[in-house]
Backbone as numpy.savetxt, mean C-alpha at the origin, in Angstrom:
# Nx Ny Nz CAx CAy CAz Cx Cy Cz
16.98 -15.15 1.32 15.96 -15.29 0.27 15.65 -16.32 0.03
14.38 -16.72 0.55 13.72 -18.24 -0.12 13.76 -18.53 -1.44
13.72 -19.71 -1.77 13.64 -19.95 -2.78 11.93 -19.92 -3.49
11.61 -19.04 -4.72 11.40 -19.18 -5.45 10.75 -17.46 -5.68
11.59 -16.79 -4.44 11.45 -15.10 -5.03 11.76 -14.79 -6.38
11.17 -14.12 -6.98 11.58 -13.42 -7.86 12.77 -11.94 -8.14
13.64 -12.04 -9.13 14.79 -11.39 -8.73 14.30 -9.86 -8.61
13.04 -9.42 -8.80 12.79 -8.10 -8.45 12.91 -8.08 -7.02
12.13 -8.93 -6.44 11.90 -8.67 -4.80 13.14 -8.62 -4.23
14.11 -9.82 -4.69 15.34 -9.59 -4.21 16.26 -7.77 -4.51
15.76 -7.40 -5.29 16.46 -6.56 -5.44 15.99 -5.20 -4.54
14.66 -5.36 -4.90 13.89 -4.36 -3.95 14.50 -4.50 -2.07
14.27 -5.61 -2.11 14.63 -6.15 -0.59 15.94 -5.45 -0.16
16.81 -5.60 -1.18 18.68 -5.45 -0.70 18.90 -3.60 -1.01
18.03 -2.91 -1.84 17.56 -1.55 -1.72 17.26 -1.14 -0.65
16.54 -1.96 0.05 15.13 -1.06 1.58 16.26 -1.20 2.65
17.44 -2.29 2.71 18.04 -1.92 3.70 18.68 -1.06 3.59
19.29 -0.52 2.84 20.30 0.76 2.51 20.07 2.01 2.72
18.21 2.28 2.72 17.51 3.17 2.21 17.47 3.70 3.95
17.20 4.91 4.12 17.23 5.84 5.01 16.08 6.73 4.71
14.52 6.46 4.53 13.49 7.53 4.58 12.90 7.58 5.46
12.89 9.05 5.90 11.98 9.45 7.10 10.52 8.85 6.94
9.61 8.40 7.99 8.90 7.36 8.10 7.54 8.22 7.78
7.00 8.75 6.63 5.97 9.74 6.40 5.04 8.96 5.54
3.89 9.16 5.44 2.94 8.39 4.78 2.73 8.88 3.45
2.81 10.41 3.10 2.66 11.07 2.24 4.36 11.68 1.63
4.96 11.71 0.91 6.10 11.97 0.39 6.37 13.47 -0.18
5.18 14.18 -0.39 5.18 15.63 -0.13 5.56 16.60 0.67
5.85 17.72 0.88 6.56 18.58 1.66 5.51 18.75 2.24
5.93 19.32 3.67 4.61 19.42 4.79 4.04 20.92 4.63
4.76 21.48 3.78 4.31 22.57 3.24 3.25 22.64 2.41
3.52 21.90 1.90 2.43 21.67 0.18 1.23 20.72 0.67
1.89 19.82 2.08 0.87 19.10 2.16 -0.55 20.23 3.29
0.05 20.92 3.87 -0.43 22.30 4.87 -1.32 22.72 3.73
-0.75 23.38 2.68 -1.59 24.32 1.28 -2.79 23.18 1.22
-2.56 22.05 1.01 -3.61 21.13 0.68 -4.72 20.74 1.76
-4.42 21.61 2.65 -5.25 20.74 3.85 -5.24 19.12 4.14
-3.88 18.30 4.24 -3.87 17.07 4.21 -2.54 16.48 5.06
-2.07 17.17 5.88 -0.81 16.84 6.67 -1.02 15.11 6.76
-2.33 14.61 7.44 -1.87 13.16 7.73 -2.74 12.62 6.64
-2.80 11.35 6.77 -3.39 10.75 5.37 -4.24 9.62 5.81
-4.77 9.94 7.38 -5.33 9.31 8.09 -6.64 10.11 8.47
-7.72 9.22 8.86 -9.11 10.05 9.54 -8.81 9.90 10.79
-9.35 11.37 11.15 -9.46 11.25 12.71 -8.28 12.64 13.43
-7.37 12.64 12.48 -5.98 13.31 13.34 -5.90 14.82 12.77
-5.89 16.06 13.91 -6.15 16.95 13.27 -4.92 17.83 12.59
-5.08 18.97 11.64 -4.00 19.11 10.65 -3.11 19.97 12.57
-3.57 20.50 13.21 -3.16 21.50 14.21 -1.84 19.98 15.12
-2.70 18.86 15.18 -1.75 17.92 16.26 -0.52 17.66 14.89
-1.20 17.40 13.75 -0.17 16.64 12.56 0.77 17.49 12.33
0.69 19.04 12.44 1.98 19.63 12.25 3.25 19.86 12.77
3.24 19.22 14.42 3.81 19.29 15.45 5.37 18.02 14.41
6.44 18.71 14.57 7.21 17.58 13.04 7.39 16.62 14.11
7.87 16.74 15.46 8.29 15.46 15.76 7.75 14.68 16.40
6.84 14.77 16.34 5.21 13.79 17.02 4.63 13.24 15.48
4.56 13.95 14.35 4.19 13.61 13.22 4.85 12.45 12.22
6.29 12.20 12.54 6.94 11.18 12.23 6.44 9.19 12.79
6.53 9.63 13.72 6.15 8.69 14.70 4.77 8.17 14.76
3.68 9.29 14.82 2.81 8.66 14.32 2.24 8.17 13.51
2.72 8.59 12.08 2.77 8.31 10.77 3.32 7.09 10.55
4.35 6.70 10.90 5.07 5.14 11.21 4.19 4.21 12.07
3.90 4.70 12.82 3.09 3.92 13.56 1.56 3.31 13.30
1.01 4.34 12.30 0.03 3.90 11.52 0.34 2.58 10.20
1.44 3.11 9.68 2.25 1.58 9.00 2.12 0.66 9.28
2.88 0.74 10.30 3.02 -0.15 11.11 1.90 -1.35 11.95
0.61 -0.24 12.14 -0.06 -0.53 12.62 -1.19 -1.24 11.54
-1.16 -0.99 10.19 -1.76 -1.80 9.26 -1.44 -2.90 9.08
0.06 -3.12 8.52 1.02 -4.04 8.39 0.63 -4.96 9.66
0.72 -4.68 11.00 0.44 -6.03 11.61 -1.07 -6.25 11.59
-1.82 -5.79 11.06 -3.37 -5.92 11.49 -3.91 -6.59 10.20
-3.76 -6.33 9.08 -4.18 -6.51 8.21 -3.27 -7.74 7.31
-3.46 -8.90 7.04 -2.89 -9.90 6.31 -3.48 -10.55 5.21
-4.22 -9.69 4.39 -4.96 -10.07 3.22 -4.96 -9.41 2.44
-4.54 -9.05 1.45 -4.13 -7.92 0.06 -4.17 -7.81 -0.87
-5.83 -7.53 -1.20 -6.04 -7.37 -2.74 -5.13 -6.58 -3.23
-4.48 -7.09 -4.67 -3.31 -6.45 -5.28 -3.79 -5.48 -6.67
-4.76 -4.76 -7.18 -5.07 -4.35 -8.35 -3.50 -3.78 -9.10
-3.88 -5.00 -10.54 -3.03 -4.66 -11.09 -1.63 -5.44 -10.94
-2.00 -6.55 -10.12 -0.92 -7.45 -9.98 -0.85 -8.47 -11.56
0.61 -8.78 -11.99 0.55 -9.02 -12.96 1.35 -10.54 -12.88
1.52 -11.67 -13.67 1.77 -13.11 -13.70 3.60 -12.83 -14.08
3.51 -11.71 -14.89 4.92 -11.98 -15.31 6.32 -10.95 -14.28
7.28 -12.12 -13.89 8.06 -11.79 -12.55 9.21 -10.87 -12.73
9.59 -9.91 -13.66 9.95 -8.70 -13.60 9.45 -7.50 -13.33
7.84 -7.36 -13.08 6.97 -6.29 -13.46 6.84 -6.22 -11.91
7.46 -4.61 -11.34 7.24 -4.73 -9.52 5.97 -5.24 -9.00
4.97 -5.00 -9.56 3.74 -5.94 -8.88 3.92 -7.24 -8.57
4.33 -8.15 -9.50 4.85 -9.29 -8.80 5.45 -9.73 -8.22
7.14 -8.96 -7.98 7.51 -9.01 -6.81 7.12 -8.53 -6.14
6.83 -7.52 -5.70 6.45 -6.99 -4.95 5.06 -7.97 -3.73
3.75 -8.52 -4.27 3.13 -9.34 -4.03 3.99 -10.47 -3.66
4.89 -11.12 -4.13 5.67 -12.34 -4.20 6.50 -12.23 -2.48
6.99 -11.18 -2.72 8.00 -11.27 -0.84 6.68 -11.13 -0.09
5.73 -10.24 -0.01 4.57 -10.07 0.51 3.92 -10.87 1.11
3.76 -12.19 0.06 2.85 -13.22 0.03 4.18 -14.82 1.19
5.58 -13.86 0.67 6.40 -15.03 1.18 6.65 -14.72 2.69
5.98 -13.20 2.81 6.04 -12.64 5.02 4.55 -12.88 5.24
3.75 -14.09 4.08 2.93 -14.44 5.68 1.61 -13.57 5.08
1.29 -12.48 3.96 0.29 -12.31 3.62 -0.16 -13.23 2.62
-1.76 -13.08 2.88 -2.45 -13.79 1.82 -2.70 -12.60 0.64
-2.63 -13.00 -0.69 -2.53 -12.13 -1.60 -4.10 -12.38 -2.82
-4.44 -12.02 -2.99 -5.56 -11.79 -3.98 -5.53 -10.89 -5.04
-5.22 -11.81 -6.55 -4.63 -10.71 -7.27 -6.04 -10.14 -8.31
-6.01 -9.04 -8.86 -7.00 -8.38 -9.24 -6.46 -7.91 -10.49
-6.38 -8.22 -11.74 -6.38 -8.21 -13.19 -7.36 -8.55 -13.70
-7.82 -8.17 -14.78 -8.76 -8.58 -16.09 -7.72 -9.81 -17.09
-6.59 -9.15 -16.82 -5.78 -10.12 -17.94 -5.30 -11.21 -17.47
-5.35 -11.78 -16.05 -4.54 -12.84 -15.46 -5.83 -13.96 -15.27
-5.64 -15.23 -15.45 -6.38 -16.32 -14.56 -5.75 -16.78 -13.26
-4.56 -16.67 -12.85 -3.46 -16.88 -11.70 -2.57 -16.37 -11.69
-2.31 -15.45 -10.21 -1.09 -15.20 -10.02 -0.44 -15.67 -8.76
0.62 -16.42 -9.21 1.54 -16.40 -7.30 0.61 -17.71 -7.01
-0.15 -18.55 -7.72 -0.54 -19.67 -7.20 -2.24 -19.37 -6.64
-2.66 -18.16 -6.87 -3.63 -17.45 -6.33 -4.67 -17.32 -7.44
-6.02 -17.70 -7.48 -7.00 -17.18 -8.73 -7.05 -15.51 -8.49
-7.24 -14.98 -9.58 -7.27 -13.54 -10.23 -8.60 -13.39 -10.27
-9.07 -12.51 -10.10 -10.43 -11.61 -10.37 -10.12 -10.45 -11.45
-11.04 -10.42 -12.13 -11.18 -9.23 -12.68 -10.90 -7.73 -12.21
-12.22 -7.48 -11.67 -12.33 -6.54 -10.46 -12.87 -6.51 -9.16
-12.48 -5.73 -8.01 -12.60 -5.76 -6.76 -14.18 -6.27 -6.84
-15.04 -5.86 -7.43 -16.51 -6.04 -7.33 -16.59 -7.43 -7.66
-15.75 -8.09 -8.26 -15.95 -9.84 -8.68 -15.95 -10.54 -7.53
-14.94 -9.79 -6.48 -13.83 -10.85 -5.13 -15.48 -11.46 -4.35
-15.39 -12.13 -3.92 -16.20 -13.28 -3.17 -16.25 -13.06 -1.67
-15.72 -11.62 -1.38 -15.39 -11.61 0.18 -14.96 -10.27 0.13
-14.84 -9.54 1.27 -14.45 -8.55 1.60 -13.02 -8.46 1.38
-12.15 -7.50 1.28 -10.95 -7.15 1.62 -10.36 -6.24 2.48
-9.85 -6.24 3.48 -8.98 -5.43 4.59 -8.43 -3.93 3.70
-7.06 -4.78 2.78 -6.24 -3.78 2.26 -6.57 -3.92 0.64
-6.36 -2.64 0.01 -6.33 -2.93 -1.44 -5.05 -2.07 -1.76
-4.45 -2.86 -2.75 -3.01 -2.18 -2.58 -2.99 -1.96 -4.37
-2.59 -0.48 -4.85 -3.26 -0.20 -6.32 -1.42 -0.01 -7.12
-1.65 -1.13 -7.96 -0.56 -0.82 -8.83 -1.13 -0.35 -10.63
-2.31 1.04 -10.24 -2.39 1.12 -11.42 -2.00 2.66 -11.85
-2.12 3.14 -13.12 -2.04 4.76 -12.58 -2.95 5.13 -12.41
-2.81 6.88 -11.88 -3.19 7.21 -11.05 -4.24 7.23 -11.90
-4.88 7.67 -12.91 -5.91 7.73 -13.65 -7.00 6.76 -13.21
-6.66 5.82 -12.58 -7.53 4.68 -12.61 -7.81 4.53 -11.23
-7.24 5.17 -10.21 -7.64 5.00 -9.01 -8.86 5.99 -8.36
-9.66 6.61 -8.90 -10.78 6.84 -8.04 -11.50 5.46 -8.03
-12.27 4.95 -9.68 -13.06 3.83 -9.71 -12.61 2.95 -8.70
-11.07 2.64 -8.56 -10.78 1.56 -7.57 -11.01 1.87 -6.17
-11.10 3.35 -5.94 -11.33 3.56 -4.44 -12.94 3.21 -4.30
-13.72 3.69 -4.88 -15.20 3.08 -5.36 -15.57 1.74 -4.84
-14.74 0.80 -5.85 -14.90 -0.29 -5.96 -14.37 -0.81 -4.22
-13.47 -0.47 -3.79 -13.26 -0.63 -2.48 -13.85 -0.48 -1.35
-14.71 0.70 -1.07 -15.59 0.86 -0.61 -16.66 0.13 -0.54
-16.98 -0.28 -1.67 -18.52 -1.00 -2.13 -17.84 -2.40 -1.07
-16.94 -3.07 -1.46 -16.27 -4.06 -0.66 -15.82 -4.07 0.62
-16.03 -3.00 1.13 -15.80 -2.91 2.81 -14.20 -2.74 2.87
-13.50 -2.75 2.38 -12.12 -2.35 2.78 -11.70 -1.15 3.57
-10.64 -1.69 3.98 -10.54 -0.62 5.26 -8.95 0.28 5.01
-8.13 0.14 3.95 -6.85 0.87 3.86 -7.15 0.64 2.15
-6.40 1.80 1.72 -5.81 2.42 0.52 -4.77 2.43 0.14
-3.83 1.54 0.02 -2.72 1.69 -0.15 -2.00 2.26 -1.92
-1.83 3.28 -2.25 -1.25 3.27 -3.44 0.18 3.32 -3.82
1.06 2.58 -4.55 2.54 2.14 -4.23 2.95 3.33 -5.08
4.26 3.32 -4.92 4.98 4.21 -5.12 4.77 4.79 -6.71
4.37 6.51 -6.78 4.09 7.08 -8.05 2.85 7.02 -8.49
2.34 6.43 -7.52 0.57 6.40 -7.57 0.10 7.53 -6.28
-0.27 8.23 -6.94 -1.17 9.40 -5.89 -2.53 10.10 -6.78
-3.11 10.48 -6.06 -5.06 10.78 -6.29 -5.26 11.40 -5.12
-4.99 12.72 -5.07 -5.77 13.29 -3.53 -7.32 13.26 -3.50
-7.99 13.63 -4.60 -9.44 13.35 -4.38 -9.84 12.16 -4.22
-9.64 11.20 -4.97 -9.50 9.33 -4.55 -9.14 9.47 -2.94
-8.22 10.12 -2.54 -7.79 9.72 -1.34 -8.46 10.59 -0.34
-9.05 11.66 -0.59 -9.73 12.38 0.02 -11.33 11.72 0.23
-11.83 10.95 -0.75 -13.42 10.57 -1.09 -12.88 9.14 0.22
-11.92 8.07 -0.21 -11.57 7.38 0.90 -11.52 7.57 2.48
-10.87 8.62 2.69 -10.62 8.85 4.07 -11.92 9.53 4.81
-13.17 10.27 3.83 -14.27 10.45 3.98 -15.20 8.99 4.36
-14.92 8.42 3.57 -15.50 6.98 4.19 -14.66 6.17 5.14
-14.74 6.73 5.55 -13.26 5.94 6.82 -12.30 4.79 6.75
-11.80 4.77 5.71 -10.73 4.30 4.99 -9.26 5.10 5.61
-8.25 4.29 5.94 -7.00 4.78 5.85 -6.37 4.88 4.46
-5.49 5.52 4.36 -4.91 6.20 2.96 -3.32 6.19 3.09
-2.81 5.36 2.45 -1.30 5.60 2.03 -0.77 5.94 0.46
-0.16 6.92 0.19 0.07 7.09 -0.96 1.41 7.23 -1.21
1.93 6.80 -2.48 3.37 7.01 -3.04 4.10 6.16 -1.79
3.96 5.24 -1.53 4.81 4.64 -0.64 4.59 2.96 -1.16
5.85 2.45 -1.18 5.92 0.94 -1.48 5.70 0.07 -0.42
4.55 -0.82 -0.28 4.27 -1.82 0.76 5.44 -2.75 1.13
6.52 -3.09 0.40 7.32 -3.72 0.43 8.65 -3.12 1.39
8.74 -2.25 0.88 9.82 -1.38 1.48 9.30 -0.88 2.81
8.21 -0.88 3.18 7.53 0.14 4.54 7.78 -1.52 5.23
7.11 -2.43 5.29 7.58 -3.89 6.01 8.56 -3.81 5.91
9.17 -4.10 4.97 11.29 -4.49 5.25 11.95 -3.62 6.40
11.50 -2.13 6.10 11.94 -1.31 7.00 11.56 -1.90 8.48
10.32 -2.40 8.74 9.80 -2.28 10.01 10.48 -3.97 10.65
10.16 -4.79 9.48 10.54 -6.61 10.35 11.86 -7.15 9.39
12.20 -6.70 8.40 13.20 -7.53 8.13 14.52 -7.03 8.40
14.61 -5.43 8.75 16.38 -5.04 8.69 15.75 -4.82 10.36
14.94 -5.30 11.16 15.65 -5.51 12.55 16.23 -6.29 13.23
16.63 -7.51 12.38 17.47 -8.57 12.65 18.85 -8.28 12.22
19.18 -7.24 11.26 20.54 -7.11 11.07 21.03 -5.92 11.85
C-alpha cells in the first residue's frame, strides 16, 4: 500500500481480498427483485434474459467492470475530509488507483487536494459517475442533479438504496449500481488479479 493511504482504505483493501461475493449489482434476492420488476440495474436488458441465472452474474460483473474501465472521473457526494470516514478511505483508494475525485460536500473546502463543491449543480463540468455517500432519503435529489449534470452512472455505496430514484435514473438512461462499494468492486477486479 502506498504512503498517504488512509488506514480505512487499507482495512477495506485487506477485507476485500478475502471476500467471496457474487458478482451482482444489487444484493437483494433474485425473487425479491423479480417481484419488483427490477432484476437488472441497467437499461436495455430484459427481465426474461436477466432471469437466466448462469448468465446473469457474468453480465452484471461485466457491467461493473465496464463502468470501472470506462469512466475515470468520480463525483463523490458526501465526501468527508476526516480520514476515518468510509467516504474518505474509499475516495483515497480510488484516487491512488488513477481516478480523478471531485468532492461534493457543502461543509468542505477541499478534500484529497481537490476543490470541493457544495452540490453537483455547482460543478463547472459534466461528471460521468456520481458516487453517493449519503443516506437513502437524499438520493432522489442527488439523482435529479446528476441527470441535469449529464452523469452516465449513479453508484450508491453499501447501505444506500432507493428504488424510485434508481428507476428514475434508468429511465433517464443512466446505469445504476446500488448497495455496492466501489472500492471493493475495483479491488476484486484489479487488485486481486495479481495475487
